[in-house]
DOVOKOL-374669 format. One record per atom (N, C-alpha, C): residue number from 0; z, y, x. Coordinates in steps of 0.1 Angstrom, whole numbers, plus 5000, padded with zeros to 4 digits. Layout:
REM DOVOKOL-374669
+-----+------+------+------+
: num :    Z :    Y :    X :
+-----+------+------+------+
: NUM :    Z :    Y :    X :
...
+-----+------+------+------+
//
This chain:
REM DOVOKOL-374669
+-----+------+------+------+
: num :    Z :    Y :    X :
+-----+------+------+------+
:   0 : 5000 : 4988 : 5005 :
:   0 : 4998 : 5003 : 4998 :
:   0 : 4999 : 5013 : 5013 :
:   1 : 4989 : 5020 : 5008 :
:   1 : 4986 : 5028 : 5016 :
:   1 : 4998 : 5041 : 5011 :
:   2 : 5004 : 5051 : 5021 :
:   2 : 5005 : 5061 : 5017 :
:   2 : 5005 : 5073 : 5018 :
:   3 : 5003 : 5086 : 5012 :
:   3 : 4997 : 5102 : 5020 :
:   3 : 5009 : 5107 : 5021 :
:   4 : 5006 : 5119 : 5035 :
:   4 : 5018 : 5128 : 5033 :
:   4 : 5005 : 5137 : 5025 :
:   5 : 5013 : 5141 : 5018 :
:   5 : 5010 : 5156 : 5013 :
:   5 : 5020 : 5170 : 5013 :
:   6 : 5013 : 5180 : 5009 :
:   6 : 5020 : 5195 : 5002 :
:   6 : 5017 : 5198 : 4990 :
:   7 : 5024 : 5200 : 4979 :
:   7 : 5027 : 5203 : 4969 :
:   7 : 5030 : 5217 : 4967 :
:   8 : 5018 : 5223 : 4964 :
:   8 : 5030 : 5241 : 4963 :
:   8 : 5030 : 5245 : 4946 :
:   9 : 5041 : 5244 : 4940 :
:   9 : 5047 : 5246 : 4929 :
:   9 : 5052 : 5260 : 4933 :
:  10 : 5050 : 5267 : 4923 :
:  10 : 5057 : 5282 : 4920 :
:  10 : 5051 : 5289 : 4932 :
:  11 : 5058 : 5292 : 4942 :
:  11 : 5059 : 5301 : 4954 :
:  11 : 5063 : 5291 : 4969 :
:  12 : 5061 : 5280 : 4968 :
:  12 : 5072 : 5273 : 4974 :
:  12 : 5061 : 5258 : 4976 :
:  13 : 5063 : 5252 : 4988 :
:  13 : 5053 : 5242 : 4994 :
:  13 : 5062 : 5226 : 4995 :
:  14 : 5058 : 5216 : 4988 :
:  14 : 5071 : 5205 : 4992 :
:  14 : 5064 : 5198 : 4998 :
:  15 : 5066 : 5190 : 5010 :
:  15 : 5061 : 5178 : 5012 :
:  15 : 5064 : 5165 : 5006 :
:  16 : 5060 : 5159 : 5006 :
:  16 : 5062 : 5144 : 4998 :
:  16 : 5052 : 5136 : 5003 :
:  17 : 5057 : 5125 : 5002 :
:  17 : 5048 : 5109 : 5005 :
:  17 : 5046 : 5101 : 4992 :
:  18 : 5033 : 5104 : 4991 :
:  18 : 5026 : 5095 : 4977 :
:  18 : 5017 : 5085 : 4981 :
:  19 : 5018 : 5074 : 4971 :
:  19 : 5009 : 5069 : 4973 :
:  19 : 4993 : 5072 : 4972 :
:  20 : 4985 : 5063 : 4976 :
:  20 : 4972 : 5070 : 4980 :
:  20 : 4963 : 5069 : 4962 :
:  21 : 4966 : 5059 : 4957 :
:  21 : 4960 : 5059 : 4939 :
:  21 : 4968 : 5071 : 4936 :
:  22 : 4981 : 5075 : 4934 :
:  22 : 4985 : 5085 : 4929 :
:  22 : 4986 : 5102 : 4929 :
:  23 : 4977 : 5101 : 4941 :
:  23 : 4978 : 5112 : 4950 :
:  23 : 4967 : 5125 : 4935 :
:  24 : 4959 : 5114 : 4931 :
:  24 : 4951 : 5126 : 4921 :
:  24 : 4957 : 5129 : 4909 :
:  25 : 4966 : 5121 : 4907 :
:  25 : 4980 : 5121 : 4892 :
:  25 : 4987 : 5134 : 4895 :
:  26 : 4995 : 5129 : 4909 :
:  26 : 5003 : 5140 : 4912 :
:  26 : 5003 : 5153 : 4920 :
:  27 : 4989 : 5157 : 4921 :
:  27 : 4982 : 5172 : 4924 :
:  27 : 4978 : 5176 : 4908 :
:  28 : 4972 : 5168 : 4899 :
:  28 : 4972 : 5174 : 4884 :
:  28 : 4983 : 5179 : 4878 :
:  29 : 4996 : 5170 : 4880 :
:  29 : 5005 : 5174 : 4876 :
:  29 : 5013 : 5182 : 4883 :
:  30 : 5011 : 5190 : 4893 :
:  30 : 5014 : 5202 : 4901 :
:  30 : 5007 : 5213 : 4893 :
:  31 : 4993 : 5210 : 4896 :
:  31 : 4989 : 5223 : 4885 :
:  31 : 4992 : 5226 : 4875 :
:  32 : 4995 : 5218 : 4864 :
:  32 : 4999 : 5218 : 4849 :
:  32 : 5014 : 5228 : 4848 :
:  33 : 5020 : 5222 : 4862 :
:  33 : 5035 : 5226 : 4862 :
:  33 : 5026 : 5245 : 4866 :
:  34 : 5023 : 5244 : 4875 :
:  34 : 5015 : 5257 : 4876 :
:  34 : 5009 : 5266 : 4868 :
:  35 : 5000 : 5259 : 4865 :
:  35 : 4996 : 5269 : 4849 :
:  35 : 5008 : 5269 : 4841 :
:  36 : 5019 : 5264 : 4837 :
:  36 : 5030 : 5265 : 4827 :
:  36 : 5040 : 5279 : 4831 :
:  37 : 5043 : 5276 : 4844 :
:  37 : 5047 : 5291 : 4853 :
:  37 : 5044 : 5304 : 4847 :
:  38 : 5027 : 5305 : 4852 :
:  38 : 5015 : 5312 : 4851 :
:  38 : 5018 : 5316 : 4836 :
:  39 : 5016 : 5311 : 4828 :
:  39 : 5016 : 5312 : 4815 :
:  39 : 5032 : 5319 : 4809 :
:  40 : 5041 : 5314 : 4814 :
:  40 : 5051 : 5320 : 4811 :
:  40 : 5058 : 5334 : 4822 :
:  41 : 5052 : 5333 : 4832 :
:  41 : 5049 : 5346 : 4839 :
:  41 : 5045 : 5357 : 4828 :
:  42 : 5033 : 5353 : 4827 :
:  42 : 5021 : 5362 : 4821 :
:  42 : 5026 : 5368 : 4804 :
:  43 : 5031 : 5357 : 4796 :
:  43 : 5038 : 5360 : 4785 :
:  43 : 5057 : 5365 : 4783 :
:  44 : 5057 : 5368 : 4791 :
:  44 : 5072 : 5368 : 4790 :
:  44 : 5075 : 5383 : 4796 :
:  45 : 5068 : 5380 : 4812 :
:  45 : 5071 : 5389 : 4821 :
:  45 : 5078 : 5388 : 4831 :
:  46 : 5084 : 5376 : 4830 :
:  46 : 5093 : 5374 : 4844 :
:  46 : 5090 : 5365 : 4854 :
:  47 : 5098 : 5370 : 4867 :
:  47 : 5093 : 5370 : 4882 :
:  47 : 5103 : 5361 : 4886 :
:  48 : 5117 : 5361 : 4879 :
:  48 : 5123 : 5349 : 4887 :
:  48 : 5125 : 5334 : 4885 :
:  49 : 5119 : 5331 : 4899 :
:  49 : 5115 : 5319 : 4898 :
:  49 : 5122 : 5306 : 4892 :
:  50 : 5139 : 5308 : 4892 :
:  50 : 5141 : 5301 : 4893 :
:  50 : 5143 : 5299 : 4874 :
:  51 : 5143 : 5314 : 4867 :
:  51 : 5139 : 5310 : 4852 :
:  51 : 5125 : 5304 : 4848 :
:  52 : 5118 : 5308 : 4853 :
:  52 : 5105 : 5303 : 4853 :
:  52 : 5105 : 5288 : 4852 :
:  53 : 5114 : 5283 : 4863 :
:  53 : 5110 : 5268 : 4867 :
:  53 : 5118 : 5262 : 4851 :
:  54 : 5130 : 5267 : 4847 :
:  54 : 5141 : 5261 : 4839 :
:  54 : 5135 : 5267 : 4827 :
:  55 : 5124 : 5272 : 4823 :
:  55 : 5114 : 5271 : 4815 :
:  55 : 5100 : 5263 : 4810 :
:  56 : 5098 : 5261 : 4826 :
:  56 : 5090 : 5253 : 4826 :
:  56 : 5094 : 5232 : 4820 :
:  57 : 5103 : 5234 : 4833 :
:  57 : 5116 : 5220 : 4829 :
:  57 : 5116 : 5218 : 4812 :
:  58 : 5123 : 5225 : 4805 :
:  58 : 5126 : 5228 : 4793 :
:  58 : 5115 : 5222 : 4781 :
:  59 : 5103 : 5233 : 4782 :
:  59 : 5089 : 5224 : 4778 :
:  59 : 5088 : 5214 : 4782 :
:  60 : 5091 : 5207 : 4793 :
:  60 : 5079 : 5196 : 4797 :
:  60 : 5094 : 5186 : 4788 :
:  61 : 5102 : 5188 : 4788 :
:  61 : 5112 : 5180 : 4782 :
:  61 : 5110 : 5176 : 4767 :
:  62 : 5109 : 5192 : 4759 :
:  62 : 5104 : 5184 : 4744 :
:  62 : 5090 : 5184 : 4748 :
:  63 : 5083 : 5186 : 4754 :
:  63 : 5070 : 5176 : 4753 :
:  63 : 5073 : 5164 : 4752 :
:  64 : 5081 : 5160 : 4762 :
:  64 : 5084 : 5144 : 4767 :
:  64 : 5092 : 5142 : 4755 :
:  65 : 5101 : 5144 : 4749 :
:  65 : 5108 : 5138 : 4739 :
:  65 : 5098 : 5136 : 4724 :
:  66 : 5088 : 5144 : 4720 :
:  66 : 5083 : 5142 : 4713 :
:  66 : 5072 : 5130 : 4715 :
:  67 : 5067 : 5132 : 4726 :
:  67 : 5054 : 5120 : 4729 :
:  67 : 5068 : 5110 : 4730 :
:  68 : 5075 : 5104 : 4733 :
:  68 : 5083 : 5098 : 4732 :
:  68 : 5086 : 5088 : 4716 :
:  69 : 5086 : 5102 : 4706 :
:  69 : 5089 : 5100 : 4691 :
:  69 : 5078 : 5094 : 4687 :
:  70 : 5067 : 5101 : 4689 :
:  70 : 5052 : 5090 : 4685 :
:  70 : 5051 : 5081 : 4689 :
:  71 : 5051 : 5074 : 4700 :
:  71 : 5055 : 5061 : 4707 :
:  71 : 5060 : 5052 : 4698 :
:  72 : 5071 : 5056 : 4697 :
:  72 : 5080 : 5048 : 4688 :
:  72 : 5079 : 5045 : 4676 :
:  73 : 5070 : 5057 : 4671 :
:  73 : 5065 : 5052 : 4655 :
:  73 : 5056 : 5044 : 4652 :
:  74 : 5042 : 5046 : 4667 :
:  74 : 5033 : 5040 : 4668 :
:  74 : 5036 : 5030 : 4670 :
:  75 : 5049 : 5022 : 4680 :
:  75 : 5052 : 5009 : 4681 :
:  75 : 5058 : 5006 : 4669 :
:  76 : 5066 : 5011 : 4662 :
:  76 : 5068 : 5009 : 4646 :
:  76 : 5058 : 5001 : 4638 :
:  77 : 5050 : 5014 : 4636 :
:  77 : 5037 : 5007 : 4627 :
:  77 : 5026 : 4993 : 4635 :
:  78 : 5026 : 4995 : 4643 :
:  78 : 5021 : 4981 : 4654 :
:  78 : 5029 : 4971 : 4645 :
:  79 : 5041 : 4966 : 4646 :
:  79 : 5051 : 4959 : 4653 :
:  79 : 5054 : 4955 : 4632 :
:  80 : 5052 : 4960 : 4623 :
:  80 : 5051 : 4958 : 4610 :
:  80 : 5035 : 4954 : 4607 :
:  81 : 5029 : 4963 : 4614 :
:  81 : 5010 : 4956 : 4610 :
:  81 : 5012 : 4941 : 4616 :
:  82 : 5018 : 4938 : 4628 :
:  82 : 5012 : 4927 : 4634 :
:  82 : 5021 : 4911 : 4624 :
:  83 : 5036 : 4917 : 4618 :
:  83 : 5041 : 4910 : 4613 :
:  83 : 5037 : 4905 : 4598 :
:  84 : 5032 : 4916 : 4594 :
:  84 : 5022 : 4915 : 4581 :
:  84 : 5014 : 4905 : 4581 :
:  85 : 5000 : 4907 : 4593 :
:  85 : 4993 : 4895 : 4596 :
:  85 : 4998 : 4884 : 4597 :
:  86 : 5006 : 4882 : 4608 :
:  86 : 5015 : 4872 : 4609 :
:  86 : 5018 : 4861 : 4594 :
:  87 : 5026 : 4869 : 4587 :
:  87 : 5027 : 4864 : 4574 :
:  87 : 5019 : 4860 : 4569 :
:  88 : 5005 : 4863 : 4568 :
:  88 : 4994 : 4863 : 4555 :
:  88 : 4988 : 4851 : 4565 :
:  89 : 4988 : 4852 : 4583 :
:  89 : 4985 : 4838 : 4582 :
:  89 : 4992 : 4827 : 4583 :
:  90 : 5002 : 4828 : 4582 :
:  90 : 5012 : 4815 : 4576 :
:  90 : 5009 : 4813 : 4564 :
:  91 : 5009 : 4819 : 4556 :
:  91 : 5006 : 4818 : 4540 :
:  91 : 4992 : 4811 : 4540 :
:  92 : 4982 : 4809 : 4550 :
:  92 : 4970 : 4807 : 4546 :
:  92 : 4970 : 4791 : 4555 :
:  93 : 4978 : 4790 : 4565 :
:  93 : 4983 : 4775 : 4572 :
:  93 : 4990 : 4765 : 4559 :
+-----+------+------+------+
//
């Protein structure tokens, strides 16, 4: 498993990290999304404090993650119910 040493700039700082070669594009894209959110908050709210901006991005990302987890749980429950119903129908045919 090949690892790469990269430097990822988030906000005004660079962070050195070691990543799997196959994860590099995903990690760089995540950094871009974070920087885009920072820029949006900076412009929308006129904030310049790095800690406030990062806190808002972290909060926003957590809310998005919680919403996605809820959607995934609902989808999983729907799939489970469908499979159970199909299984019951198959059992009646056998």
